[in-house]
DSSP file (Angstrom, degrees, kcal/mol; ACC not computed):
  #  RESIDUE AA STRUCTURE BP1 BP2  ACC     N-H-->O    O-->H-N    N-H-->O    O-->H-N    TCO  KAPPA ALPHA  PHI   PSI    X-CA   Y-CA   Z-CA
    1    1 A X              0   0    0      0, 0.0     2,-0.0     0, 0.0     0, 0.0   0.000 360.0 360.0 360.0 128.9  -18.2   16.1   12.9
    2    2 A X     >  -     0   0    0      1,-0.1     4,-2.0     4,-0.0     3,-0.2  -0.251 360.0-107.2 -79.2 171.8  -16.2   14.3   15.6
    3    3 A X  H  > S+     0   0    0      1,-0.2     4,-2.2     2,-0.2     5,-0.1   0.799 116.3  58.1 -68.4 -29.1  -12.4   13.9   15.8
    4    4 A X  H  > S+     0   0    0      2,-0.2     4,-2.4     1,-0.2    -1,-0.2   0.911 107.8  47.4 -66.5 -42.2  -12.5   10.1   14.9
    5    5 A X  H  > S+     0   0    0      1,-0.2     4,-2.5     2,-0.2    -2,-0.2   0.938 112.7  49.6 -65.4 -47.8  -14.4   10.9   11.5
    6    6 A X  H  X S+     0   0    0     -4,-2.0     4,-1.9     1,-0.2    -1,-0.2   0.887 110.6  50.8 -61.1 -38.4  -11.8   13.7   10.8
    7    7 A X  H  X S+     0   0    0     -4,-2.2     4,-2.1     2,-0.2    -2,-0.2   0.933 112.3  44.3 -64.3 -48.0   -9.0   11.4   11.5
    8    8 A X  H  X S+     0   0    0     -4,-2.4     4,-2.9     1,-0.2    -2,-0.2   0.889 112.1  52.9 -66.2 -37.3  -10.2    8.6    9.3
    9    9 A X  H  X S+     0   0    0     -4,-2.5     4,-2.3     1,-0.2    -1,-0.2   0.885 108.3  52.5 -65.7 -36.3  -11.0   11.1    6.5
   10   10 A X  H  X S+     0   0    0     -4,-1.9     4,-1.8     2,-0.2    -2,-0.2   0.926 111.9  44.7 -64.6 -43.9   -7.4   12.5    6.7
   11   11 A X  H  X S+     0   0    0     -4,-2.1     4,-2.5     1,-0.2     5,-0.3   0.939 111.2  53.1 -61.3 -46.8   -6.1    9.0    6.3
   12   12 A X  H  X S+     0   0    0     -4,-2.9     4,-2.5     1,-0.2    -2,-0.2   0.915 109.1  49.4 -56.8 -43.6   -8.4    8.3    3.5
   13   13 A X  H  X S+     0   0    0     -4,-2.3     4,-0.6     1,-0.2    -1,-0.2   0.838 109.4  52.2 -64.0 -36.1   -7.3   11.4    1.6
   14   14 A X  H  < S+     0   0    0     -4,-1.8     3,-0.4     2,-0.2     4,-0.2   0.907 114.2  42.4 -66.7 -43.4   -3.6   10.6    2.1
   15   15 A X  H >< S+     0   0    0     -4,-2.5     3,-1.8     1,-0.2    -2,-0.2   0.926 111.8  51.9 -68.9 -46.6   -4.1    7.1    0.7
   16   16 A X  H 3< S+     0   0    0     -4,-2.5    -1,-0.2     1,-0.3    -2,-0.2   0.571  91.5  78.3 -74.8  -8.0   -6.4    8.0   -2.2
   17   17 A X  T 3< S+     0   0    0     -4,-0.6     2,-0.6    -3,-0.4    -1,-0.3   0.666  74.9  91.1 -71.3 -15.7   -3.9   10.7   -3.4
   18   18 A X  S X  S-     0   0    0     -3,-1.8     3,-1.7    -4,-0.2    54,-0.0  -0.744  72.6-148.6 -85.1 124.8   -1.8    7.9   -4.9
   19   19 A X  T 3  S+     0   0    0     -2,-0.6    -1,-0.1     1,-0.3    -3,-0.0   0.678  94.0  61.6 -61.2 -22.8   -2.8    7.3   -8.5
   20   20 A X  T 3  S+     0   0    0     43,-0.1    44,-2.0    44,-0.0     2,-0.7   0.484  84.8  89.0 -88.8  -5.3   -2.0    3.6   -8.2
   21   21 A X  E <   -A   63   0A   0     -3,-1.7    42,-0.2    42,-0.2     3,-0.1  -0.858  54.8-172.6 -95.2 118.1   -4.6    3.0   -5.5
   22   22 A X  E     -     0   0A   0     40,-1.8     2,-0.3    -2,-0.7    41,-0.2   0.961  57.5 -53.9 -69.9 -55.7   -8.0    2.1   -6.9
   23   23 A X  E     -A   62   0A   0     39,-1.4    39,-3.0    22,-0.0    -1,-0.3  -0.948  59.7 -74.8-171.5 176.6  -10.0    2.1   -3.7
   24   24 A X  E     -A   61   0A   0     -2,-0.3    37,-0.3    37,-0.3    20,-0.1  -0.664  58.4 -98.6 -85.0 147.0  -10.3    0.7   -0.2
   25   25 A X        -     0   0    0     35,-2.2    35,-0.1    -2,-0.3     3,-0.1  -0.317  44.5-102.3 -64.8 149.2  -11.4   -2.9    0.1
   26   26 A X        -     0   0    0      1,-0.2     2,-0.1    18,-0.1    -1,-0.1  -0.005  46.7 -73.6 -66.4 174.2  -15.0   -3.5    0.9
   27   27 A X        -     0   0    0      1,-0.1    -1,-0.2     4,-0.1     2,-0.1  -0.425  45.7-127.1 -76.3 141.8  -16.5   -4.5    4.3
   28   28 A X     >  -     0   0    0     16,-0.1     4,-2.4    -2,-0.1     5,-0.2  -0.293  31.6 -97.8 -80.9 174.4  -16.0   -8.0    5.6
   29   29 A X  H  > S+     0   0    0      1,-0.2     4,-1.9     2,-0.2     5,-0.1   0.894 125.9  50.4 -58.8 -42.5  -18.9  -10.2    6.7
   30   30 A X  H  > S+     0   0    0      1,-0.2     4,-2.4     2,-0.2    -1,-0.2   0.910 110.9  49.2 -64.2 -42.5  -18.3   -9.2   10.4
   31   31 A X  H  > S+     0   0    0      1,-0.2     4,-2.5     2,-0.2    -2,-0.2   0.897 108.5  53.2 -64.8 -35.4  -18.3   -5.5    9.5
   32   32 A X  H  X S+     0   0    0     -4,-2.4     4,-2.2     1,-0.2    -1,-0.2   0.886 109.9  48.2 -67.8 -34.2  -21.5   -5.9    7.5
   33   33 A X  H  X S+     0   0    0     -4,-1.9     4,-1.4     2,-0.2    -2,-0.2   0.872 109.8  51.6 -67.2 -38.2  -23.1   -7.5   10.6
   34   34 A X  H  <>S+     0   0    0     -4,-2.4     5,-2.9     2,-0.2     3,-0.3   0.929 110.0  49.4 -63.1 -43.0  -21.8   -4.7   12.8
   35   35 A X  H ><5S+     0   0    0     -4,-2.5     3,-2.5     1,-0.2     5,-0.3   0.948 107.2  56.4 -60.3 -48.1  -23.3   -2.1   10.4
   36   36 A X  H 3<5S+     0   0    0     -4,-2.2    -1,-0.2     1,-0.3    -2,-0.2   0.819 106.5  49.7 -52.7 -33.9  -26.6   -4.1   10.5
   37   37 A X  T 3<5S-     0   0    0     -4,-1.4    -1,-0.3    -3,-0.3    -2,-0.2   0.198 129.3 -95.5 -92.6  14.5  -26.7   -3.7   14.3
   38   38 A X  T < 5S+     0   0    0     -3,-2.5     2,-0.4     1,-0.1    -3,-0.2   0.628  93.9 117.3  83.2  11.1  -26.1    0.0   14.1
   39   39 A X      < -     0   0    0     -5,-2.9    -4,-0.1    -6,-0.2    -3,-0.1  -0.494  47.9-178.4-108.0  59.8  -22.3   -0.1   14.6
   40   40 A X        -     0   0    0     -2,-0.4     2,-0.4    -5,-0.3     3,-0.1  -0.100  20.7-132.2 -63.4 154.7  -21.4    1.4   11.3
   41   41 A X        -     0   0    0      1,-0.1     3,-0.3   -10,-0.1    -1,-0.1  -0.835   5.0-141.9-108.4 145.8  -17.9    1.9   10.1
   42   42 A X  S    S-     0   0    0     -2,-0.4     2,-0.3     1,-0.3    -1,-0.1   0.935  94.3  -6.3 -69.8 -46.8  -16.7    5.2    8.6
   43   43 A X    >   -     0   0    0      3,-0.3     3,-1.8    -3,-0.1    -1,-0.3  -0.873  63.6-153.1-151.7 115.6  -14.5    3.3    6.1
   44   44 A X  T 3  S+     0   0    0     -2,-0.3   -16,-0.1    -3,-0.3   -18,-0.1   0.645  93.6  63.0 -65.6 -16.2  -14.2   -0.4    6.3
   45   45 A X  T 3  S+     0   0    0      1,-0.1    15,-2.5    14,-0.1     2,-0.4   0.442  97.6  66.0 -88.5   0.5  -10.8   -0.4    4.7
   46   46 A X  E <   +B   59   0A   0     -3,-1.8     2,-0.4    13,-0.2    -3,-0.3  -0.980  57.5 174.0-125.4 123.3   -9.3    1.7    7.5
   47   47 A X  E     -B   58   0A   0     11,-2.7    11,-3.2    -2,-0.4     2,-0.5  -0.993   9.2-166.5-128.4 135.3   -8.9    0.4   11.0
   48   48 A X  E     -B   57   0A   0     -2,-0.4     2,-0.3     9,-0.2     9,-0.2  -0.965   5.8-177.1-121.9 131.1   -7.2    2.4   13.8
   49   49 A X  E     -B   56   0A   0      7,-2.5     7,-2.9    -2,-0.5     2,-0.4  -0.922  11.1-153.0-122.6 149.9   -6.1    0.9   17.1
   50   50 A X  E     +B   55   0A   0     -2,-0.3     2,-0.3     5,-0.2     5,-0.2  -0.990  16.7 169.7-125.4 132.2   -4.5    2.6   20.0
   51   51 A X  E >  S-B   54   0A   0      3,-2.6     3,-1.7    -2,-0.4    -2,-0.0  -0.952  75.9 -11.0-144.2 122.9   -2.1    0.9   22.6
   52   52 A X  T 3  S-     0   0    0     -2,-0.3     3,-0.1     1,-0.3    -1,-0.0   0.854 127.4 -58.0  56.5  41.2   -0.1    2.8   25.2
   53   53 A X  T 3  S+     0   0    0      1,-0.2     2,-0.4    37,-0.0    38,-0.4   0.585 112.7 119.5  61.5  15.2   -0.9    6.1   23.3
   54   54 A X  E <   -B   51   0A   0     -3,-1.7    -3,-2.6    36,-0.1     2,-0.4  -0.925  56.5-139.5-110.6 139.2    0.6    4.8   20.1
   55   55 A X  E     -Bc  50  92A   0     36,-2.0    38,-3.1    -2,-0.4    39,-1.3  -0.754  12.8-167.4-100.9 134.8   -1.5    4.5   17.0
   56   56 A X  E     -Bc  49  94A   0     -7,-2.9    -7,-2.5    -2,-0.4     2,-0.5  -0.991   7.8-159.6-116.9 132.8   -1.5    1.7   14.5
   57   57 A X  E     -Bc  48  95A   0     37,-2.4    39,-2.7    -2,-0.5     2,-0.5  -0.957   2.9-165.0-112.9 126.7   -3.3    2.2   11.2
   58   58 A X  E     -Bc  47  96A   0    -11,-3.2   -11,-2.7    -2,-0.5     2,-0.4  -0.949   8.8-168.9-112.7 125.9   -4.3   -0.9    9.3
   59   59 A X  E     -Bc  46  97A   0     37,-2.9    39,-3.3    -2,-0.5     2,-0.6  -0.965  13.5-164.8-120.7 131.7   -5.3   -0.3    5.6
   60   60 A X  E     + c   0  98A   0    -15,-2.5   -35,-2.2    -2,-0.4     2,-0.3  -0.971  28.0 171.3-112.7 115.2   -7.0   -2.7    3.2
   61   61 A X  E     -Ac  24  99A   0     37,-2.0    39,-2.5    -2,-0.6    40,-0.9  -0.844  34.6-137.9-130.5 162.5   -6.7   -1.5   -0.4
   62   62 A X  E     -Ac  23 101A   0    -39,-3.0   -40,-1.8    -2,-0.3   -39,-1.4  -0.973  28.7-166.0-115.2 126.0   -7.2   -2.4   -4.0
   63   63 A X  E     -Ac  21 102A   0     38,-2.2    40,-3.1    -2,-0.5     2,-0.2  -0.662  23.6 -96.6-111.9 172.6   -4.5   -1.4   -6.4
   64   64 A X  E >   - c   0 103A   0    -44,-2.0     3,-1.2    38,-0.2    40,-0.2  -0.571  46.2 -92.8 -88.0 153.0   -4.3   -1.2  -10.1
   65   65 A X  T 3  S+     0   0    0     38,-2.7    40,-0.2     1,-0.2    -1,-0.1  -0.345 108.5  27.8 -58.8 136.2   -2.7   -4.0  -12.3
   66   66 A X  T 3  S+     0   0    0      1,-0.3     2,-0.3    -3,-0.1    -1,-0.2   0.534  85.3 138.5  88.8  11.0    1.0   -3.5  -13.1
   67   67 A X    <   -     0   0    0     -3,-1.2     2,-1.5   -47,-0.1    -1,-0.3  -0.641  63.9-117.3 -85.8 145.1    1.9   -1.6  -10.0
   68   68 A X     >  -     0   0    0     -2,-0.3     4,-2.7     1,-0.2     5,-0.2  -0.684  35.7-168.5 -76.5  93.3    5.1   -2.2   -8.0
   69   69 A X  H  > S+     0   0    0     -2,-1.5     4,-2.9     1,-0.2     5,-0.3   0.919  78.1  49.4 -57.7 -53.6    3.2   -3.3   -4.9
   70   70 A X  H  > S+     0   0    0      1,-0.2     4,-1.9     2,-0.2    -1,-0.2   0.894 114.9  44.7 -57.6 -36.6    6.1   -3.3   -2.5
   71   71 A X  H  > S+     0   0    0      2,-0.2     4,-2.8     1,-0.2    -1,-0.2   0.939 113.9  50.2 -68.9 -45.9    7.2    0.2   -3.5
   72   72 A X  H  X S+     0   0    0     -4,-2.7     4,-2.4     1,-0.2    -2,-0.2   0.936 111.5  48.4 -57.6 -48.7    3.6    1.5   -3.5
   73   73 A X  H  X S+     0   0    0     -4,-2.9     4,-2.8     2,-0.2    -1,-0.2   0.903 111.7  49.0 -58.5 -44.5    3.1    0.1    0.1
   74   74 A X  H  X S+     0   0    0     -4,-1.9     4,-2.6    -5,-0.3     5,-0.2   0.953 112.6  48.6 -63.3 -46.2    6.4    1.7    1.4
   75   75 A X  H  X S+     0   0    0     -4,-2.8     4,-2.6     1,-0.2     5,-0.2   0.910 112.8  47.3 -62.1 -39.1    5.4    5.1   -0.2
   76   76 A X  H  X S+     0   0    0     -4,-2.4     4,-2.9    -5,-0.2     5,-0.3   0.934 112.3  49.3 -67.2 -44.1    1.9    4.9    1.4
   77   77 A X  H  X S+     0   0    0     -4,-2.8     4,-2.5    -5,-0.2     5,-0.3   0.948 114.2  46.5 -57.9 -48.2    3.3    3.9    4.8
   78   78 A X  H  X S+     0   0    0     -4,-2.6     4,-2.5    -5,-0.2     5,-0.3   0.943 116.3  43.0 -59.8 -54.2    5.9    6.8    4.7
   79   79 A X  H  X S+     0   0    0     -4,-2.6     4,-2.9    -5,-0.2     5,-0.4   0.933 115.7  47.1 -60.0 -49.9    3.4    9.4    3.6
   80   80 A X  H  X S+     0   0    0     -4,-2.9     4,-2.8    -5,-0.2     5,-0.4   0.968 115.7  44.9 -60.5 -52.1    0.6    8.4    5.9
   81   81 A X  H  X S+     0   0    0     -4,-2.5     4,-2.1    -5,-0.3     5,-0.2   0.945 117.9  42.3 -59.3 -53.3    2.8    8.2    8.9
   82   82 A X  H  X S+     0   0    0     -4,-2.5     4,-2.2    -5,-0.3    -1,-0.2   0.923 119.7  42.1 -62.3 -47.1    4.7   11.4    8.3
   83   83 A X  H  X S+     0   0    0     -4,-2.9     4,-2.7    -5,-0.3     5,-0.2   0.902 114.9  49.6 -70.4 -39.3    1.7   13.6    7.3
   84   84 A X  H  X S+     0   0    0     -4,-2.8     4,-2.2    -5,-0.4     6,-0.5   0.919 113.1  46.7 -63.9 -43.5   -0.6   12.2   10.0
   85   85 A X  H  X S+     0   0    0     -4,-2.1     4,-2.3    -5,-0.4    -2,-0.2   0.922 114.7  47.8 -64.3 -43.1    2.0   12.9   12.7
   86   86 A X  H  < S+     0   0    0     -4,-2.2    -2,-0.2    -5,-0.2    -1,-0.2   0.900 116.9  41.6 -64.3 -42.0    2.6   16.4   11.3
   87   87 A X  H  < S+     0   0    0     -4,-2.7    -1,-0.2    -5,-0.2    -2,-0.2   0.790 129.6  24.6 -79.9 -27.8   -1.0   17.3   11.0
   88   88 A X  H  < S-     0   0    0     -4,-2.2    -3,-0.2    -5,-0.2    -2,-0.2   0.641  88.7-130.6-108.1 -22.6   -2.2   15.8   14.3
   89   89 A X     <  +     0   0    0     -4,-2.3     2,-0.2    -5,-0.4    -4,-0.2   0.536  64.4 131.2  78.6   2.9    0.8   15.7   16.6
   90   90 A X        -     0   0    0     -6,-0.5     2,-0.5    -5,-0.1    -1,-0.3  -0.625  61.0-117.1 -91.2 151.3    0.0   12.0   17.4
   91   91 A X        -     0   0    0    -38,-0.4   -36,-2.0    -2,-0.2     2,-0.6  -0.805  21.1-151.8 -93.2 120.9    2.6    9.3   17.3
   92   92 A X  E     -c   55   0A   0     -2,-0.5   -36,-0.2   -38,-0.2     3,-0.1  -0.823  10.3-173.0 -98.3 121.0    2.0    6.6   14.7
   93   93 A X  E     -     0   0A   0    -38,-3.1     2,-0.3    -2,-0.6   -37,-0.2   0.912  68.6  -9.0 -73.3 -44.2    3.5    3.2   15.7
   94   94 A X  E     -c   56   0A   0    -39,-1.3   -37,-2.4     2,-0.0     2,-0.4  -0.991  43.3-152.3-153.2 154.0    2.7    1.5   12.4
   95   95 A X  E     -c   57   0A   0     -2,-0.3     2,-0.4   -39,-0.2   -37,-0.2  -0.910  27.6-168.9-132.3 106.4    0.9    1.7    9.2
   96   96 A X  E     -c   58   0A   0    -39,-2.7   -37,-2.9    -2,-0.4     2,-0.5  -0.787   1.8-161.9 -98.1 134.7    0.1   -1.9    8.0
   97   97 A X  E     -c   59   0A   0     -2,-0.4     2,-0.5   -39,-0.2   -37,-0.2  -0.961  12.0-172.8-122.3 131.0   -1.2   -2.5    4.5
   98   98 A X  E     -c   60   0A   0    -39,-3.3   -37,-2.0    -2,-0.5     2,-0.8  -0.981  17.7-145.6-118.9 123.8   -2.9   -5.4    3.1
   99   99 A X  E     -c   61   0A   0     -2,-0.5   -37,-0.2   -39,-0.2   -39,-0.1  -0.790  17.6-177.7 -82.8 110.5   -3.5   -5.5   -0.7
  100  100 A X  E     -     0   0A   0    -39,-2.5     2,-0.3    -2,-0.8   -38,-0.2   0.616  56.0 -24.6 -89.6 -17.7   -6.8   -7.2   -1.0
  101  101 A X  E     -c   62   0A   0    -40,-0.9   -38,-2.2     2,-0.0     2,-0.4  -0.993  55.9-107.0-176.9-179.6   -7.0   -7.2   -4.8
  102  102 A X  E     -c   63   0A   0     -2,-0.3     2,-0.3   -40,-0.2   -38,-0.2  -0.996  22.8-161.3-135.2 131.7   -6.1   -5.7   -8.2
  103  103 A X  E     -c   64   0A   0    -40,-3.1   -38,-2.7    -2,-0.4     2,-0.4  -0.747  22.3-119.6-104.7 152.8   -8.3   -3.7  -10.5
  104  104 A X        -     0   0    0     -2,-0.3     2,-0.1   -40,-0.2   -38,-0.0  -0.774  33.8-113.2 -89.0 145.1   -7.7   -3.1  -14.2
  105  105 A X        -     0   0    0     -2,-0.4     2,-0.7   -40,-0.2     3,-0.1  -0.459  23.4-122.2 -72.7 145.6   -7.3    0.6  -15.1
  106  106 A X    >   -     0   0    0      1,-0.2     3,-2.5    -2,-0.1     4,-0.4  -0.826  17.8-145.7 -84.8 114.3  -10.1    2.0  -17.3
  107  107 A X  G >  S+     0   0    0     -2,-0.7     3,-0.9     1,-0.3    -1,-0.2   0.809  97.2  58.5 -57.0 -28.7   -8.2    3.2  -20.4
  108  108 A X  G 3  S+     0   0    0      1,-0.2    -1,-0.3    -3,-0.1    -3,-0.0   0.639 106.0  48.1 -73.2 -13.9  -10.6    6.1  -20.7
  109  109 A X  G <  S+     0   0    0     -3,-2.5     2,-0.2     2,-0.1    -1,-0.2   0.270  81.6 120.4-112.2   8.9   -9.8    7.4  -17.2
  110  110 A X    <   -     0   0    0     -3,-0.9     2,-0.2    -4,-0.4    -3,-0.0  -0.550  57.8-132.5 -74.6 139.1   -6.0    7.3  -17.5
  111  111 A X              0   0    0     -2,-0.2    -2,-0.1     1,-0.1    -1,-0.0  -0.618 360.0 360.0 -88.6 152.1   -4.1   10.6  -17.0
  112  112 A X              0   0    0     -2,-0.2    -1,-0.1     0, 0.0    -2,-0.0   0.412 360.0 360.0 -89.7 360.0   -1.4   11.6  -19.4
């Protein structure tokens, strides 16, 4: 497994640890076309760019109904930035989050 895959998986693990995050948003039309031509994405809801050795992480997520979205996004940004920097030694310039939608919680799957 290469380092890019491990890096994306680490980000994915950090974000999905939040109970109020339902899932990552699906692939866009452009990303589906890239996949069709053999340029598959590890997780279409996570995009990482590097400029001048600074890393920007862009996340497209779906959250659950009733969530305090600004607070959740702040918490995700803080956790992802701090934990990724601590685990990799890389400097994270920004963690940008786009909430692409809202899911209803399944009452049978709620934790007490």
